[in-house]
C-alpha positions in Angstrom: 4.5 -66.0 -26.9 6.0 -67.9 -24.2 8.5 -70.2 -25.5 9.9 -73.0 -23.1 13.6 -74.0 -23.9 14.3 -77.5 -22.3 18.0 -77.8 -21.8 17.8 -81.8 -20.8 20.4 -84.1 -20.3 19.2 -87.3 -22.1 21.5 -90.6 -22.1 22.6 -92.0 -25.1 20.4 -94.9 -26.3 18.3 -95.0 -23.1 15.0 -94.2 -25.1 12.5 -95.0 -22.5 14.1 -92.9 -20.2 14.7 -90.0 -22.4 11.2 -90.2 -23.3 9.7 -90.0 -19.9 12.4 -86.9 -19.6 11.2 -85.2 -22.4 7.1 -85.7 -21.5 8.1 -84.6 -17.7 9.5 -81.3 -19.1 6.5 -81.3 -21.7 3.9 -81.1 -19.3 5.9 -78.9 -16.8 6.1 -76.4 -19.5 2.3 -76.7 -20.1 1.7 -76.1 -16.7 3.7 -73.0 -16.6 1.8 -72.0 -19.6 4.0 -72.3 -22.4 3.0 -71.8 -26.1 6.0 -73.7 -27.7 8.1 -76.3 -26.2 11.6 -76.7 -27.5 14.1 -79.6 -26.6 17.8 -79.8 -28.1 19.2 -81.6 -31.0 18.7 -85.7 -31.0 17.3 -85.1 -27.5 15.4 -88.4 -28.4 18.6 -90.5 -28.9 21.5 -88.7 -27.1 24.4 -87.2 -29.0 26.4 -88.1 -30.8 25.1 -91.7 -31.7 28.0 -92.7 -33.8 28.1 -96.1 -35.4 24.8 -97.1 -33.2 23.0 -95.3 -36.3 23.9 -98.4 -38.5 21.8 -100.6 -36.0 18.3 -101.1 -37.2 16.8 -101.7 -33.7 18.3 -98.3 -32.6 16.4 -96.6 -35.3 13.3 -98.5 -35.0 13.1 -97.5 -31.3 13.9 -94.0 -32.2 10.9 -94.1 -34.3 8.6 -95.6 -31.7 9.5 -93.3 -28.9 8.8 -90.1 -31.2 5.2 -91.8 -32.0 4.8 -92.0 -28.4 5.7 -88.6 -27.8 3.7 -87.1 -30.5 0.5 -88.9 -29.5 0.8 -87.1 -26.0 1.1 -83.6 -27.5 -1.0 -80.7 -27.6 0.5 -77.2 -28.0 3.8 -77.4 -30.5 6.2 -79.6 -29.4 10.0 -79.3 -31.4 12.3 -82.4 -30.5 15.5 -83.7 -32.2 15.6 -87.1 -33.5 16.7 -89.3 -36.6 14.8 -89.8 -39.7 15.2 -92.6 -42.1 14.3 -92.6 -45.5 15.4 -94.8 -48.4 18.4 -96.2 -46.3 19.6 -92.6 -45.8 19.6 -91.0 -42.1 19.1 -87.5 -41.4 19.6 -85.5 -38.3 16.2 -84.3 -38.2 13.6 -82.0 -36.1 10.1 -82.9 -35.4 7.1 -80.4 -35.0 4.6 -82.6 -32.8 1.2 -81.0 -32.0 -2.4 -82.2 -31.6 -1.5 -85.9 -31.2 0.8 -86.2 -34.2 4.3 -85.3 -36.1 3.1 -82.7 -38.1 6.5 -81.3 -39.9 10.1 -82.5 -40.0 13.3 -80.8 -40.9 16.6 -82.2 -42.0 19.6 -80.6 -40.7 21.5 -79.0 -43.6 24.9 -77.9 -42.5 26.8 -81.2 -41.2 29.8 -80.4 -39.2 32.8 -82.9 -40.0 35.5 -81.4 -38.4 37.4 -81.7 -34.6 34.9 -83.7 -32.6 32.1 -83.9 -35.2 31.8 -86.3 -38.0 28.5 -85.9 -39.1 29.0 -86.5 -42.7 29.7 -90.0 -42.2 26.4 -90.8 -40.9 23.8 -88.6 -41.9 22.6 -87.2 -45.4 22.3 -83.5 -45.7 18.7 -81.9 -46.0 18.2 -79.6 -48.9 15.2 -77.6 -48.0 15.2 -74.8 -45.3 13.0 -75.4 -42.2 9.9 -73.3 -42.5 6.9 -74.3 -40.1 3.5 -72.5 -39.7 2.7 -72.7 -36.4 -0.7 -71.6 -34.6 -0.2 -69.6 -31.2 -2.8 -68.3 -29.3 -4.9 -67.9 -32.6 -2.3 -66.3 -34.7 -0.2 -67.9 -37.3 3.4 -67.5 -37.2 6.3 -68.6 -39.8 8.8 -70.5 -37.6 12.2 -71.0 -39.0 13.7 -74.2 -37.5 17.3 -75.0 -37.8 19.8 -77.3 -36.1 22.9 -76.8 -34.6 25.3 -76.0 -37.4 22.9 -74.4 -39.5 23.8 -71.4 -37.3 27.6 -72.0 -38.0 27.5 -71.3 -41.7 30.5 -68.9 -42.1 32.5 -71.5 -44.0 29.5 -72.7 -45.9 28.1 -71.5 -49.2 24.3 -71.8 -48.0 23.4 -69.2 -45.2 20.5 -70.9 -43.4 19.3 -67.8 -40.9 19.4 -65.6 -44.1 17.5 -67.6 -46.2 14.8 -68.1 -43.5 14.5 -64.3 -42.9 14.0 -64.1 -46.7 11.3 -66.8 -46.7 9.1 -64.8 -44.2 10.3 -66.6 -40.9 8.7 -64.2 -38.1 11.6 -65.8 -35.6 14.2 -68.8 -35.6 14.5 -71.5 -33.2 17.8 -73.4 -33.2 18.0 -76.7 -31.5 21.7 -77.8 -30.8 24.0 -80.4 -29.1 26.9 -78.0 -28.9 29.8 -79.3 -26.8 31.6 -76.9 -24.0 35.0 -75.5 -24.4 36.4 -72.6 -23.0 34.8 -69.2 -24.4 31.9 -71.1 -25.9 29.3 -68.8 -24.6 30.9 -65.8 -25.9 31.3 -67.4 -29.3 27.5 -68.5 -29.5 25.6 -65.5 -28.2 28.4 -63.0 -30.6 27.5 -65.6 -33.5 23.6 -65.1 -32.9 23.7 -61.4 -32.2 25.6 -60.9 -35.5 22.9 -62.8 -37.3 19.9 -60.9 -35.6 21.9 -57.5 -37.1 21.2 -58.9 -40.7 17.8 -60.7 -40.1 16.2 -58.4 -37.4 14.0 -61.2 -36.0 13.9 -63.1 -32.7 16.2 -65.9 -32.2 15.7 -68.9 -29.7 18.9 -71.4 -29.2 18.1 -74.5 -27.2 21.5 -76.2 -26.3 21.8 -79.8 -24.5 23.3 -80.2 -21.4 25.2 -83.4 -19.8 28.3 -85.3 -20.8 28.8 -88.4 -23.4 32.1 -90.0 -23.1 34.7 -87.1 -23.6 32.2 -84.5 -24.7 30.5 -82.1 -22.1 27.6 -80.0 -23.2 27.0 -76.8 -21.3 23.3 -76.1 -21.9 23.6 -72.2 -21.6 20.4 -71.8 -23.6 19.8 -68.1 -25.3 16.9 -66.3 -26.4 17.2 -62.8 -28.0 15.0 -60.5 -29.7 14.6 -58.8 -32.6 17.2 -56.1 -31.7 19.7 -58.4 -30.6 18.9 -58.1 -26.9 19.1 -61.0 -24.5 15.8 -61.8 -23.1 16.6 -65.4 -21.5 19.1 -67.9 -20.9 19.8 -70.9 -19.1 22.4 -72.0 -16.5 25.5 -73.6 -17.4 26.1 -77.4 -16.8 22.4 -77.5 -15.3 19.4 -79.3 -16.7 16.8 -76.5 -16.6 13.5 -75.4 -18.1 13.8 -71.9 -19.4 10.6 -70.1 -19.8 11.0 -67.1 -22.2 8.4 -64.5 -23.2 8.8 -62.5 -26.6 8.0 -59.1 -24.8 10.1 -59.4 -21.6 12.7 -57.0 -20.6 16.2 -57.6 -21.7 18.7 -59.3 -19.2 22.3 -59.0 -18.9 24.2 -62.3 -20.3 25.8 -64.2 -17.4 29.5 -63.3 -16.8 31.7 -66.5 -17.5 34.4 -67.0 -14.8 37.0 -69.1 -16.8 38.2 -71.2 -13.7 34.9 -71.6 -12.6 33.3 -72.8 -15.7 36.3 -75.2 -16.4 35.8 -76.7 -12.7 32.1 -77.0 -13.4 32.4 -78.9 -16.6 34.8 -81.2 -15.2 32.6 -82.0 -12.2 29.6 -82.7 -14.7 31.9 -84.8 -16.9 32.5 -87.1 -14.0 29.4 -87.3 -12.4 27.8 -88.2 -15.7 30.4 -90.5 -16.7 29.8 -92.5 -13.7 26.1 -92.3 -13.7 25.8 -93.2 -17.3 28.2 -96.1 -17.4 26.6 -97.7 -13.8 29.5 -96.6 -11.5 29.3 -95.0 -8.2 32.7 -95.1 -6.3 36.1 -93.7 -7.6 39.5 -94.6 -6.3 42.3 -92.1 -6.8 46.4 -92.5 -6.2 47.0 -89.4 -3.8 50.4 -88.5 -4.2 50.4 -85.4 -2.3 50.5 -83.4 -5.7 48.5 -80.8 -7.5 47.5 -83.0 -10.1 45.9 -85.6 -7.9 44.5 -83.1 -5.6 42.6 -81.3 -8.0 41.1 -84.7 -9.4 40.1 -85.7 -6.0 38.3 -82.3 -5.5 36.5 -82.8 -8.6 35.4 -86.4 -7.7 34.1 -85.3 -4.1 32.1 -82.8 -5.7 31.0 -85.1 -8.8 30.1 -88.3 -6.6 30.0 -87.1 -3.2 32.9 -87.5 -0.7 31.7 -90.9 0.7 32.1 -92.3 -2.7 35.6 -91.5 -2.9 38.6 -93.5 -2.0 42.1 -91.9 -1.8 45.3 -94.3 -1.8 48.6 -93.1 -0.5 51.0 -95.5 -2.2 54.3 -94.4 -0.9 57.8 -95.8 -2.1 61.3 -95.1 -0.6 61.5 -91.9 -2.4 58.1 -90.5 -1.1 58.7 -87.4 1.1 57.2 -86.7 4.2 55.6 -83.8 3.1 54.0 -85.6 0.3 52.6 -88.0 2.6 51.2 -85.2 5.0 49.8 -83.4 2.0 47.9 -86.2 0.8 46.5 -87.2 4.1 45.5 -83.4 4.9 43.7 -83.1 1.4 41.8 -86.4 2.2 40.7 -85.1 5.7 39.8 -81.5 4.2 37.7 -83.2 1.5 36.2 -85.9 4.1 37.3 -89.1 1.8 38.2 -92.6 2.7 42.1 -92.5 2.7 44.1 -95.3 3.1 48.2 -96.1 3.0 49.5 -98.8 0.7 53.2 -98.9 0.8 54.8 -100.3 -2.3 58.4 -100.3 -1.2 58.9 -104.2 -0.6 56.9 -104.9 -4.0 59.5 -102.5 -5.7 62.5 -104.2 -4.2 60.9 -107.9 -5.3 60.6 -106.6 -8.9 64.1 -105.0 -8.8 65.6 -108.3 -7.3 63.8 -110.4 -10.0 65.4 -108.1 -12.7 68.7 -108.1 -11.3 70.0 -110.7 -13.7 68.9 -108.6 -16.8 69.8 -105.1 -15.3 73.0 -106.0 -14.0 75.9 -103.6 -15.2 73.6 -100.9 -16.4 72.9 -97.5 -14.6 69.4 -96.8 -13.1 67.3 -95.0 -15.5 63.7 -94.6 -16.4 63.2 -98.4 -16.4 63.5 -98.6 -12.5 61.4 -95.4 -11.9 58.5 -97.1 -14.0 58.6 -100.0 -12.0 57.1 -98.0 -9.3 54.4 -96.3 -11.5 53.4 -99.6 -12.9 53.1 -101.2 -9.4 50.8 -98.2 -8.4 48.7 -98.6 -11.6 48.2 -102.4 -11.0 47.6 -102.3 -7.2 44.9 -99.4 -8.1 43.3 -101.3 -10.8 43.2 -104.5 -8.2 41.2 -102.4 -5.8 39.2 -101.3 -9.0 38.4 -104.8 -9.9 37.8 -106.2 -6.3 35.4 -103.5 -5.0 34.1 -101.7 -8.4 35.8 -98.8 -7.7 36.5 -96.8 -11.0 40.1 -95.6 -11.3 40.7 -92.0 -12.2 44.1 -91.2 -14.0 45.3 -87.8 -12.9 47.7 -86.7 -15.6 47.3 -83.5 -17.0 47.6 -82.2 -20.8 51.2 -80.8 -20.6 52.4 -84.0 -19.2 50.2 -86.3 -21.5 51.4 -84.1 -24.6 55.1 -84.4 -23.5 54.9 -88.2 -22.6 56.1 -87.6 -19.2 53.6 -90.3 -17.9 53.9 -94.0 -17.7 51.9 -96.3 -19.8 50.3 -99.0 -17.7 51.2 -96.9 -14.5 49.8 -93.5 -13.8 48.1 -93.4 -17.1 46.0 -96.4 -15.9 42.4 -95.8 -15.4 38.7 -95.7 -16.7 38.5 -92.1 -16.9 41.5 -89.3 -17.2 39.9 -86.5 -15.5 42.2 -83.7 -16.2 44.0 -84.7 -19.5 42.7 -81.8 -21.2 43.9 -79.3 -18.4 47.2 -77.6 -19.0 49.7 -77.9 -16.0 49.2 -74.1 -15.7 45.4 -74.3 -15.7 45.7 -77.3 -13.3 47.1 -74.5 -10.9 44.8 -71.9 -11.6 41.6 -74.2 -11.2 43.3 -75.1 -7.6 43.7 -71.6 -6.6 40.0 -70.8 -7.6 38.7 -74.0 -5.5 40.9 -72.5 -2.6 39.1 -69.0 -3.0 35.9 -71.0 -2.6 37.0 -72.7 0.3 40.2 -71.7 2.0 43.0 -74.2 2.0 40.9 -77.1 0.7 43.7 -77.8 -1.3 46.7 -77.7 1.0 49.0 -74.9 0.3 52.2 -76.8 0.2 50.9 -79.0 -2.5 50.4 -75.9 -4.6 53.6 -74.1 -3.8 55.9 -76.8 -3.6 58.2 -77.9 -7.0 56.1 -80.4 -8.7 58.0 -84.2 -8.7 57.0 -87.6 -9.7 59.0 -88.9 -6.8 60.4 -91.8 -8.4 64.2 -91.1 -7.8 66.4 -88.9 -5.1 65.6 -85.4 -4.9 63.6 -85.5 -8.3 61.5 -82.5 -9.8 59.8 -82.2 -12.8 62.2 -81.4 -15.8 60.2 -78.6 -17.4 59.4 -75.1 -16.4 55.8 -75.3 -16.8 55.2 -71.4 -17.4 57.3 -71.8 -20.5 56.4 -75.1 -21.6 52.6 -75.3 -20.9 51.6 -72.5 -23.4 54.2 -73.3 -26.0 52.6 -77.1 -26.0 48.9 -75.5 -26.0 50.0 -73.3 -28.8 51.3 -76.3 -30.9 48.0 -78.4 -29.9 45.2 -76.0 -30.0 46.3 -73.1 -32.2 48.6 -75.4 -34.7 51.1 -73.1 -34.6 54.3 -73.8 -36.4 57.8 -74.2 -35.2 58.8 -71.3 -37.4 55.7 -69.3 -35.9 56.8 -69.7 -32.1 60.5 -68.9 -33.0 59.3 -65.8 -35.0 57.4 -64.9 -31.5 60.5 -65.2 -29.4 60.5 -68.8 -28.3 63.8 -70.5 -27.9 64.4 -72.4 -31.0 66.0 -75.8 -29.4 63.1 -76.0 -26.8 60.5 -75.4 -29.4 61.8 -78.2 -31.4 62.1 -80.6 -28.7 58.7 -80.0 -27.4 57.4 -80.6 -30.8 59.6 -83.9 -31.2 58.3 -85.2 -27.9 54.7 -84.5 -28.7 54.9 -86.4 -32.0 56.6 -89.5 -30.6 54.3 -89.8 -27.5 51.1 -90.3 -29.6 51.5 -94.0 -29.0 50.8 -93.5 -25.4 47.8 -91.0 -25.9 46.2 -94.1 -28.2 46.1 -95.9 -25.2 45.1 -93.5 -22.7 41.7 -93.6 -20.6 39.2 -91.4 -22.3 39.7 -87.9 -21.1 37.2 -84.8 -20.4 37.2 -82.2 -23.2 37.3 -78.3 -21.9 39.5 -76.7 -24.8 39.0 -76.3 -28.4 41.3 -79.3 -29.3 41.7 -81.9 -26.8 43.4 -85.4 -27.2 40.8 -87.9 -28.4 38.4 -87.8 -31.1 39.0 -84.5 -32.4 42.6 -84.9 -32.9 43.7 -87.7 -35.0 47.3 -87.9 -35.8 49.2 -91.0 -37.0 51.5 -93.0 -34.7 54.1 -94.0 -37.3 55.1 -90.2 -38.2 58.3 -89.0 -39.1 57.6 -85.2 -39.8 59.4 -83.2 -37.7 57.7 -79.8 -37.9 60.0 -77.8 -40.1 60.0 -77.1 -43.9 63.0 -78.6 -45.4 64.5 -76.3 -48.0 67.4 -78.2 -49.3 
């Protein structure tokens, strides 16, 4: 039996384009001798459709396109779509063959946590998916499931086991599973653990591409009844994976952490620009590590000819920062221009003198510089259609070490889910691939916003970044961190800064998710919040 797993990159709501993409892969699979062709979860609509599901023309078009695909089907084709019945909506799979929709299955387990909110939109199915399919004159019982149906640990129903007990000869899971660090290992370990119990082949077809903050990595998988890998898709690449059920086992791909993060961000940027109709980016190049990393990602995602680096020096900008920014632009081959801001800053400070007189300079004067830079970049964006890419990292955004309407301005926050420590790690990975692509001085010098004389960042990132990650991603409490040896006053200060800066994050540009817990739709905390993270025993 030859099964084609088509990990495609659909665009949400682009029904005609998605249908053509599906049919092209279907025809290619037929030419390659496939007996069964599989597409991911909601491949017809794109994932996640969110409130579009309540627009009737969206559902109607979904139905029309499914009919168009089914008419052209011969051998079995499995595809994700939205099924409507009596005013209820189902996240469903269709089996198309011989010119018609032959069977449908409704997803039973609906994830409602982190970035998922399916219980808001869909009704849960009740009946397990068991489809008889004819392949080469022989009838097989196919167990069909959709994404979360596999991740059944915290649910009462165990879908894979139910399908095995109902006589399934093999299982196919169609998914739209977003990427985060370590995700492939989680999926493969889970599938292999299922196979230990059910002892039948398992095929997993995952979406690839990006939708808003979510990045789908593909990496579809196929395992035989012994839990041996017999096929897998590439990461972050649209691909047709042809799997022969009797082929020899293959080693699972080795996941290099920084490489996967970098490729995920490149795909996230590429798709965000393409799917929103943008082609060119503008970045404020400070000579620092964050803007350097964003510029590298942009050059690889969009092509160096479509990236504009703007240096915006003030009177506090160091010579080495200007030199590093220029060297980076030359290394990347991107457009580089200098737009000084000192005179504009002076004009604003003069205007504010009657109000600031007698007050010591503080963050107000520093933020004037950041906001002027943000305004100038946005003006270039408006004039030339260049999308501003903001360059703040997760550690800084968590602690509020960023300027609202200044360096936070932009259409896409590229590394907002990357800690400062990981920014350096990914930068070093880049330079291993191409020596000194990011100037070595950019990596080795102390980080600084350069908004005041001799300024350096007020954090030891090697200590602070891991603590931020433990609070945000691992949800560790202040007490737990202190028990593990963290300095009590430092942990309390970090927790306090994270809490009081939620209002900034709500107004930030959308960011790309690469960790298990990013700032965005998967983390919802109130802006007005007086809980200090500690238990009061008084």
